[in-house]
C-alpha positions as CSV (number, residue, x, y, z in Angstrom):
1,M,0.0,0.0,0.0
2,L,2.6,2.5,1.0
3,Q,5.0,1.7,-1.8
4,N,2.3,1.7,-4.4
5,S,1.1,5.2,-3.2
6,Q,4.7,6.4,-3.4
7,F,4.6,7.2,0.3
8,N,2.2,10.1,0.0
9,E,1.2,11.9,3.2
10,N,-2.3,10.3,3.5
11,S,-1.0,6.8,3.2
12,I,1.7,7.4,5.7
13,R,-0.8,8.9,8.2
14,E,-3.1,6.0,7.8
15,F,-0.2,3.5,8.3
16,L,0.9,5.4,11.5
17,L,-2.7,5.4,12.8
18,A,-3.6,1.8,11.9
19,I,-0.3,-0.1,12.2
20,L,2.5,1.7,14.1
21,S,0.2,2.8,16.9
22,V,-0.7,-0.8,17.8
23,P,0.9,-2.0,21.0
24,A,3.7,-4.6,20.6
25,L,3.2,-5.0,16.8
26,I,6.8,-4.3,15.8
27,Y,8.0,-6.7,18.5
28,H,5.8,-9.5,17.3
29,L,6.6,-8.7,13.7
30,Q,10.3,-9.1,14.3
31,D,9.7,-12.3,16.3
32,M,7.2,-14.0,14.1
33,S,7.9,-12.6,10.6
34,P,11.4,-11.2,10.3
35,D,11.0,-11.1,6.5
36,V,8.2,-8.5,6.7
37,Y,10.3,-6.4,9.2
38,T,13.2,-6.6,6.8
39,H,11.0,-5.3,4.0
40,F,9.9,-2.4,6.2
41,I,13.6,-1.5,6.5
42,G,14.4,-2.2,2.8
43,Y,11.6,0.0,1.5
44,R,12.5,2.7,4.0
45,V,9.0,2.6,5.6
46,F,10.4,3.7,9.0
47,S,12.4,6.5,7.4
48,H,9.3,7.9,5.6
49,C,7.3,7.7,8.8
50,L,9.9,9.5,10.9
51,T,10.2,12.2,8.2
52,F,6.4,12.6,8.3
53,L,6.4,12.9,12.1
54,A,9.3,15.4,12.0
55,N,6.8,18.0,10.7
56,E,5.1,19.4,13.9
57,E,1.7,20.0,12.2
58,Q,1.6,16.4,10.9
59,L,2.7,15.0,14.3
60,Q,0.0,17.0,16.1
61,A,-2.7,15.9,13.6
62,V,-1.7,12.2,14.3
63,A,-1.5,12.7,18.0
64,V,-4.9,14.4,18.2
65,T,-6.5,11.5,16.2
66,L,-5.1,8.8,18.5
67,E,-6.0,8.0,22.1
68,G,-3.4,8.6,24.8
69,N,-2.1,5.1,25.0
70,R,-1.9,4.6,21.3
71,T,0.0,7.9,21.0
72,L,2.5,6.6,23.6
73,C,2.8,3.3,21.6
74,L,3.5,5.3,18.4
75,L,6.2,7.4,20.2
76,G,7.8,4.2,21.5
77,K,7.9,2.8,18.0
78,S,9.4,6.0,16.7
79,K,12.3,5.4,19.1
80,V,12.6,1.8,17.8
81,C,12.6,3.1,14.2
82,C,15.3,5.6,15.0
83,S,17.4,2.9,16.6
84,T,16.9,0.6,13.7
85,L,17.9,3.3,11.2
86,Y,20.9,4.3,13.3
87,R,22.2,0.7,13.4
88,Q,21.6,0.4,9.7
89,A,23.7,3.5,9.0
90,L,26.7,2.1,10.9
């Protein structure tokens, strides 16, 4: 979906709201389906999401849409995404 949409803002926002805000999803994805996680990295999904969230207006729009706990999950996953991208850059 994201790749086919060329990572447009609407698709990234929907991905953040529907996928990356789900508690423990990335953990289980790494554990049960490492190939999918590798594709996320290969297609720079995390990088596109972090770039999207770096814009304050877009971050606020996403945070307002989510409930408190899901916003916290999204922020936690953003930290994981940053760590993953950092390790990849080394």
